[in-house]
Residue, then its C-alpha position, 0 to 999 in steps of 0.5 A: x515529527x512533520x515535515x514542513x510544507x516546502x517545495x515538494x517532488x509533486x507540487x503543482x500536480x492537481x489529482x481528483x480522487x473518487x476512490x474509496x476503501x484502500x488501493x485507490x486512496x493508498x495510490x493518492x496518499x502517496x501522491x500527496x505525500x509528495x505535493x500533489x493537490x489531492x481532492x478526495x470526492x466522496x459519494x454521500x454515505x462517505x468513504x465506508x472504512x471511515x466506519x471500519x473501527x474500532x478504533x475510532x478518532x472522535x472529531x470535534x463535531x461529533x463525527x468519528x473516523x476509523x484508523x483505517x480511514x486514518x492510515x490512507x487519507x492523510x495530506x488530501x482535501x475532502x468534499x463530496x459529490x453525488x455523481x448519480x446526479x446531474x449536477x454533481x456530474x457537472x461539478x466533477x466536469x468543472x474541477x477536471x478542467x485544469x486536473x492532471x490526473x483523475x483516480x477512481x475505482x468504480x465498477x467498470x461500466x459505472x461511470x460510462x452509465x453516467x457518460x463520464x467514462x474513459x471515452x467521454x473524458x478523453x476528447x474533453x481532456x486531452x492531457x488528462x491521466x486517468x487511472x482506474x483502479x477495479x478488481x478484474x478489468x472490463x472485460x475477461x472472463x471475470x471482466x466487470x466483477x467486483x474485487x476484495x483483497x482477501x479473495x484475490x489472494x485466494x484467487x492468485x495463489x498467494x494464500x497457498x504458499x502463505x502459512x506453515x506446511x500442511x496447515x492449508x491456505x493463509x490469508x496475509x495479515x496485511x492487505x498485500x493486494x490493495x496495497x500493491x495496487x495502489x503502489x503499481x498505480x502511482x508507479x503508472x500515474x507517474x509514468x504517464x505523467x513522465x510520458x506526456x512531457x514528451x507526447x502532451x497526451x494523457x492516457x488511460x491506466x487499466x489497474x486491477x487487484x488481479x494483475x497486481x496479485x499476480x504480479x507479487x508472485x516471486x519466487x513461487x511463480x518464477x519456480x513454477x514456470x521453470x520446473x513445473x511443481x506446484x508452489x507450497x507454503x514453507x512458514x518462514x523458511x525460504x523455498x530457495x535459500x538456507x538458512x532463511x528462516x526464524x530460530x528461537x533463542x533464549x529471550x525471542x525469536x530471531x530471523x537469520x537470512x543466510x543468502x550465501x555461503x560465505x554468510x552461513x560460515x560468518x554465522x558459525x564462526x560467530x556461534x563458535x560452532x565451526x562443526x556446523x560449517x565444515x559438515x558436507x551437508x551443509x556445505x552449499x545452499x543447494x546442500x543445506x536445501x536438501x538437508x534443511x531438517x538436520x541444518x535447521x536442528x544444529x542451528x537451533x541448538x547453537x542459538x538455544x542460549x543466546x540472548x535473541x536481540x543482542x545477538x542479532x545485533x552482533x549478526x547484522x553487524x558482522x555481515x550476517x542478515x539477522x533480526x529480532x521478531x518483534x511485535x507491530x508496537x515494538x516496531x513502531x516504537x523503535x529508536x531506528x524507526x524514530x530516526x527514519x521519521x516512519x511515525x509522525x504526528x498531525x494535529x493528534x493524530x498519529x501516523x506512518x511516515x513516508x518510506x520515500x526519502x529526497x534530498x531536496x524535496x522531502x515528503x510525508x505527512x503534513x496534514x491530518x486525514x479530513x473530515x467528511x466534507x471538510x474542504x467542500x466550500x473551499x474547493x468549490x470556491x476555488x473553483x468559481x462557484x458562489x456561495x448562492x450556488x453552493x447552497x443550490x448544490x446543496x439543496x438539490x442533493x448534489x453536495x452533502x456536508x453530513x454522511x448520508x446513513 
């Protein structure tokens, strides 16, 4: 269901979004979900993820947009600017006059080359919060180099702690570095806006995929920093907790997260196997880690004849954290996902809902992802451009209505 567009937590906030691909668009979508007016400004060729399909949404004007774009750009208004063009940069500066936030993910040095980098913008717009998202930042050994989610997963160690023992590094199935960078960027922007309430001043936020990837290394980094041992992949099992793993049942796999000794004893009681709980090899979490293979074998035997879905529900209702291992389609169609509004439909486009639930200012999907340049005339008119001026910008090549090939 769609949340009515009433007063939201970020209503009145104006965001200029110069980002493409995922980390930046995901950040600005979070802000847009909660009422910010996000103006997505695409280059003449458009955001390349419009082409990252199939599947595609076929639009009435003959254009098509990939699901990858749809999933990170709802609730925004879209226009184009060629910032390599002097007139395009002039339009951007006018849009920034009353903006609160600028988010961009140009390669460090690009905006500076055009004289619209932080050093040029800060004196002109002292209240502006300028968030730059890049691969590695502007300086340091890898400063200025481009960053990509999977590459950063590899470089930060995330791949080496993913997958099963002995099978080699494995990319995580969701672009966790891009998504985490978007999340951290949104948090940073909100912090800067809060600080601006006190100081009256904006500031620059230097966000990188590298740093966000490193920040996701818990508990692997914490373990290494304490014991000096290189973390390794453990499959579905947890390096610090047992049982914390998937287990087969008669109907499906389930995940059991026995976080403490009491939960382990409850689990054994529910399975009517007090002998497992009484085994001194499994008395404490440290004991179970030391004897993980024997514990896993005992639990696997005890679980083998059960219906997984029913048993997992019995467990969690009894205070034992457990759940069925579901494919994505089953998770999206589950009764609880529907109840929590985690799938919405916007003019025929199905999208995820927001996980942030407010009591007074609900957010979430309210407008479908925009087509290319869908709000170009509307946005320019709001900023004082006449029809003749808009036509002149188009004739000069500073704006486009159709993507450049």
